[in-house]
C-alpha positions in Angstrom: 158.6 76.9 124.5 157.9 78.3 128.4 160.0 80.9 127.4 158.0 82.2 124.4 154.9 82.0 125.8 156.2 83.9 129.2 157.1 87.0 126.5 154.4 87.2 124.4 151.8 87.0 128.2 154.4 89.8 129.7 154.1 91.7 126.0 150.4 91.4 126.3 150.2 92.7 129.7 152.4 95.5 129.6 150.6 96.7 126.4 146.9 96.2 128.2 149.0 98.7 131.4 149.6 101.3 128.9 146.3 101.3 126.9 144.2 101.2 130.3 146.0 104.5 131.5 145.8 106.1 128.3 142.4 105.0 126.9 140.6 104.2 130.1 141.6 107.1 132.4 141.7 110.8 131.1 143.9 113.5 131.6 141.6 115.5 133.4 140.7 112.9 136.0 144.3 112.8 136.9 145.6 114.9 140.2 147.3 118.1 139.4 150.3 116.9 140.5 150.7 113.8 138.0 150.2 115.9 135.1 153.0 118.0 136.0 155.3 115.2 136.6 154.5 113.7 133.6 156.5 115.9 131.7 159.5 114.4 133.4 158.6 110.8 132.6 160.8 110.6 128.7 163.7 112.6 130.0 164.4 110.1 133.3 163.7 107.3 131.3 166.2 108.3 128.4 168.8 109.5 131.4 168.3 105.9 132.6 168.8 104.2 129.5 171.7 106.5 128.7 173.4 105.1 132.0 173.0 101.6 132.0 174.8 102.3 128.5 177.6 103.7 129.9 178.1 101.4 132.8 177.7 98.4 130.3 180.1 99.8 128.3 182.5 101.0 130.5 184.4 97.8 130.7 184.7 97.0 126.6 185.7 100.5 125.1 185.6 103.5 128.0 187.3 106.2 126.4 184.8 106.4 124.0 181.9 106.1 125.7 182.7 107.9 128.8 184.4 110.9 127.4 181.4 112.1 125.1 179.0 111.1 127.8 181.0 114.0 130.2 181.1 116.3 127.1 177.3 115.4 126.1 176.6 116.3 129.9 178.6 119.3 130.5 176.8 120.5 127.0 173.6 119.9 128.6 174.4 121.5 131.6 175.4 124.6 130.1 173.4 125.3 127.2 169.7 123.2 129.0 169.7 122.6 124.8 168.9 119.1 124.1 169.9 119.5 120.0 173.4 121.1 121.2 173.6 117.9 124.0 173.3 115.7 121.7 175.8 117.4 118.6 178.2 117.4 121.4 178.0 114.1 122.7 178.1 112.4 119.0 180.6 114.9 117.5 182.8 113.7 120.6 182.4 110.2 120.4 183.2 109.7 116.9 186.6 112.2 117.2 187.6 110.2 120.2 186.4 106.8 118.7 188.5 108.1 115.6 192.0 108.9 117.7 191.8 105.9 119.6 191.5 103.6 116.2 194.2 105.9 114.4 196.9 105.3 117.1 
């Protein structure tokens, strides 16, 4: 029961922080350097989640995940297009996974 209470309290606290930053602080009041860097937050968070997944899954099934991550990184670097990056990564993962199962 204590764990559930702690989880609920942490959830409420993080929700309150988000609401405070969104509802209370208008974007016009933020410094220009903060507003320009806010566009980098979502891609950085997404990249961090992917990096954690790649690191955790490397011990379990290194081939499909790491090969697909490398192919997606290469496609993203060359094209600078997120749709191409995700498509190449997903297609590579499925292909390598199917080849691994077939052998």
